C-alpha positions in Angstrom: 153.9 123.6 125.5 152.7 122.2 122.3 151.9 124.8 119.4 148.4 124.9 118.7 146.5 126.4 115.5 144.5 129.2 117.1 141.0 128.6 115.8 138.4 130.9 116.6 135.4 129.9 118.3 132.0 129.9 117.0 129.3 133.2 117.4 126.9 132.1 120.2 123.9 132.1 117.6 126.1 129.2 115.7 126.1 127.0 118.5 122.4 127.0 119.1 121.8 126.7 115.9 123.5 123.2 115.7 122.4 122.5 119.2 118.3 123.1 118.3 118.7 121.5 114.9 119.8 118.2 116.9 116.8 118.6 119.0 114.3 119.0 116.5 116.1 116.3 114.1 115.8 113.5 117.6 112.0 114.4 118.0 111.1 114.4 114.4 112.5 111.2 114.1 111.2 109.6 116.9 107.6 111.1 117.2 107.4 112.5 113.2 109.4 109.8 111.1 107.4 106.3 110.9 108.6 103.7 109.6 107.9 102.8 106.0 104.2 101.3 105.0 104.7 97.5 103.7 103.9 99.0 99.8 107.5 101.1 100.0 109.5 98.9 101.3 112.0 97.5 99.5 112.6 93.2 99.8 115.6 91.7 98.8 115.0 88.3 99.7 111.5 87.1 98.4 109.2 86.3 101.4 107.6 83.1 99.2 109.9 80.4 96.9 108.9 80.8 93.3 105.5 77.5 93.2 106.9 76.7 90.0 110.4 75.9 90.9 110.4 75.8 94.6 113.2 78.2 94.8 113.9 81.9 95.7 114.8 84.4 93.0 116.0 87.6 94.3 114.1 90.7 92.1 117.3 92.6 91.8 121.0 92.8 92.1 123.9 95.1 92.9 127.2 93.9 91.2 126.7 90.3 90.2 123.3 88.7 88.8 123.3 85.6 91.0 119.8 83.8 91.4 118.4 86.5 89.6 116.0 85.4 86.6 116.5 86.2 83.1 113.5 88.2 82.1 113.7 90.5 79.2 113.4 93.5 81.3 116.2 92.4 83.5 118.5 91.6 80.8 118.2 94.9 78.6 117.0 97.6 81.3 119.5 100.5 81.3 121.1 99.9 84.3 121.9 96.5 83.2 123.3 97.2 79.7 125.1 99.9 81.4 126.9 97.1 83.5 127.5 95.0 80.7 129.3 97.9 78.1 131.6 98.4 81.4 132.2 94.7 81.2 130.0 93.6 84.0 127.3 90.6 83.5 123.5 90.7 82.7 121.1 88.2 84.1 120.9 84.8 82.3 125.0 85.3 81.0 127.4 82.2 82.3 124.1 80.6 84.0 126.8 77.6 85.3 128.5 80.8 87.1 124.9 82.7 88.4 122.2 79.9 88.5 119.9 81.8 87.4 116.6 79.1 88.8 117.0 80.7 92.1 118.5 78.9 95.2 117.0 76.9 97.4 118.1 77.5 101.5 119.8 74.4 102.3 121.8 74.6 98.7 123.9 77.9 99.8 127.0 77.8 100.6 130.5 76.4 99.1 129.4 74.3 95.7 131.3 71.5 97.5 128.7 71.4 100.4 126.1 71.5 97.3 123.3 68.5 98.6 125.5 67.4 101.8 123.5 67.4 105.4 120.4 68.3 104.3 119.1 64.9 106.1 121.3 65.8 109.3 119.5 69.7 109.0 116.2 68.5 108.8 116.9 65.9 111.7 118.2 68.7 113.9 115.0 70.7 113.0 113.0 68.3 113.9 114.5 67.9 117.5 114.1 71.3 118.2 110.0 70.9 117.6 110.3 68.1 119.4 111.9 69.8 122.3 109.5 72.9 122.5 106.6 71.8 124.7 103.3 72.0 123.6 104.7 71.5 119.7 104.6 75.1 118.8 107.3 76.1 116.6 108.5 78.9 119.0 111.6 77.7 120.6 110.3 79.8 123.8 107.0 78.4 124.6 105.0 80.6 122.7 102.0 80.0 121.0 101.7 81.8 117.9 
């Protein structure tokens, strides 16, 4: 027989408290915890590209400022200065590495593939659009 530590069983009141709190949390999340309204959502990627450059520029970054446009606030806010003081980079530092002008979807990936395969991708997109009945953009044939 293996030696097992003797852990006393919890009182019934604690057991009931845990069970009822889990039930309450389940129903609260299901019926009361509604999704966030649009103005409170945090969008990591903008919905539309910048109209001037036709490139996407994310508004925030976690560790490295890839594709972040170097505005005054993004370079000199307290968090950016703290990152800089601890040896990190701010938006606008090393532009050849972080590309502060933004990005296009077809340019994402390793540097050796930039600008390659764009015609092939556009041909594939056109094949997909031609294969859909009625000219819809939905691959399941639903009109939108």
